[in-house]
Phi, psi and omega in degrees: 000133178296152183300318182295325177291325177295320178294315179300320180297321179294318179295318180296320179297317180292324180293322178299327181272357182293124185243114182298329181286345178233057190303307185298321179290319182293327181301327182294343183269352184244029176268162178297322179297320179295318179294325179296319178295323182289324188256338186078011180270141181297157183299319181297312180294322180296316180300320179298314181293322179296319178296322178296314180296325178294316179295334178279357178083018183264344186233157167260133180245136178240113182289166180127194179235106001274166173286140182245149177224138174227157177287122181297309181300319183288326177292320176298319179296320181293322182277338183076023179204159179276132180287141180279331181226158179236016177218133182232150184282345179183172185291332178292322177295319177300316182297316180296324181289321183276325185231085181301132180221155171234110181046048178065009174265105186291134179234138181293161179300328180293329181279319182285329186113159183295139176291335184190171169266126181298334179303337192264004187295341181299336193286336184266113187253022170079015180268124182256350185268042181235163182292326179203174179295339175305321183291344181268356181287136171293118184104006181298333177250015182226252188292342183258005184304308183295319180296318181292318179298318179295318180297315179297320179297320179295325182290316188269354185295126183286156359271336186232022180076177180243145177284153191225143169244126179255125180239164180150159181294167178304136172091010182265350175101035181295318181294317179297322179298321177297319178295325177295323177297318178297316179298316180296318181299323179287315186288335177266005173085006178290320174247156176294157182300329180261016180299133184283157165232113183255126181250146180211129177265110185295341180291337184300327183234025184299331181276357179223080184305324181295316179293323178299314180296324179293327177291320182286311189255352182080181181205165177251161181304130179087003181298326176202170181302125181099348178277086187263006177198163176290142180217124177288159179252181183292333177301317180292325178294331183272003181305134182066021178215219184236135171254117181254115180255105178279149183050049186297339179294346179278357174290138176289162176307320178297319178296319178297321179297320179293323179292316182287337171292321178299313183283339176286311189253343186072021184234152177198169173231146170291157177300131179084001183273136182246351182282198181289160182293148172273157182238140173219161175234106182217165174249140181256131169236124177246155178222141179205153174266355186267163172288124190302317183294339182272342189232350183241147177294144179299324179296327178289314183296329179292332181273338176245085192272347181266115181241123182244120179259119178270139185287152174284169178299322181296336180271354178282156176290159178298323179298316180296320178294323178295318178299318179297318179299311179297323181295315180296321177296319180295319178298319178292321178298324176297314185296316185267355177057043177219162175278146178246123181252136175207158184272169176298323179302315180294318177303313181302316182294314181298327180286323191257345185291157185278122178254104182298320180265023172062216190293328176299320178291320179302315179299314181296319181295319179292321179297316180296319178299315179296324180295320178297315182290328181299324178299316178294322180300317181290314186287326183260359176054051178279167184275346177199169177284123182241108180274124179240168188304319184287351179280334185274154184291161181298326178298319178289322182301334179298341177297344181294338184287348178271358185276158181235116181053039174084352182219148175279120181293328179295318180294330178303327181282346185257327184291144175299316178233098183301338182271358181291131184247353182229132183234138178235122178254119186248116180292346178279346175267163175285159179294324179300322178296322178296315180297315182296331182287326189243338186242134177295125184290336181270356181291147180255000000 
């Protein structure tokens, strides 16, 4: 067994035993020293292999003393969700990301709000040799150039940056884009390395405005029936960081007024509080699928003047869509630890079929297709996952009607070998290796 494979096996073994309920104890098992004991490999050689695996997008790295590494696919499997980032400034940041808390009062993900939109997992392609997560976005040098430039300008604008609203249809990656803004703000020194990003989905409590406000601003004992103690809100947790409000259009007019008072003055009160205002310093990022003028107060929009519209999948270039298809296939190959084989016809269809729910749907459709084929792989004991036309859903099959003489002429201009009819995506290779093998790097 190659040394790098031995190291990867050790990290995967430790990640499988990682127990969130025993966080501090589990952390001791994912240190470089622990891996050295498991493998018998020297610390220097081990560190080299771990850095290589991290750059390939296979590991999560946690900076500090000691540096920690976990298997990215296995950690995602354990959490039941795709991680938005694969590098953390320290174990406390990792803990906050994995186990959301407010002053050590544990709150469920449903109460705190979604950590992310699963639709957006496509954006992170495992590249660690970039200045920020923005550079890892599919389309960072194409369809997203203007959006990224606007976001960076809003982050660095003195003295405290500008608040931002991100718009776009379901499945385009609004939540992931917000996380990239947070990452960029930390890496360029605008925010501290441990600056929090607190997320809240306003739809969770849209039918109960009082409860929604209590989650955001907190409350004092006796504020309402059942309020038997003082409780801080998410606004306080986001102090010196970013508050990300997903589906912000679900805020009531009263809620919008309280938010724009907060961003105007940096002041707020907990529900039921009669004393002086509390103060925080935070940046607001909101996201919505709606037309802003139809769902937000004009007074709110005047205070949040930076509006970023993310493009739908149909507005992306063919090259970007092809990269997304290969990326999702590569992620599935990583999870099942097998190679995935498919024909040029299938590639053409996956690139061109209509995804009503955009990139989030593309990811889900490819995952479902791989799951169907995996059953055949297990039962028939084949040597790899082989996706054939009858495995894909009827909705995806309709993509065949956009083809010309059996092949997409546009893809011919992008492929390294336009005549290649068989493609193998190997999760043991890095994603960059997959792209270099099949896609012309100079193609636009």
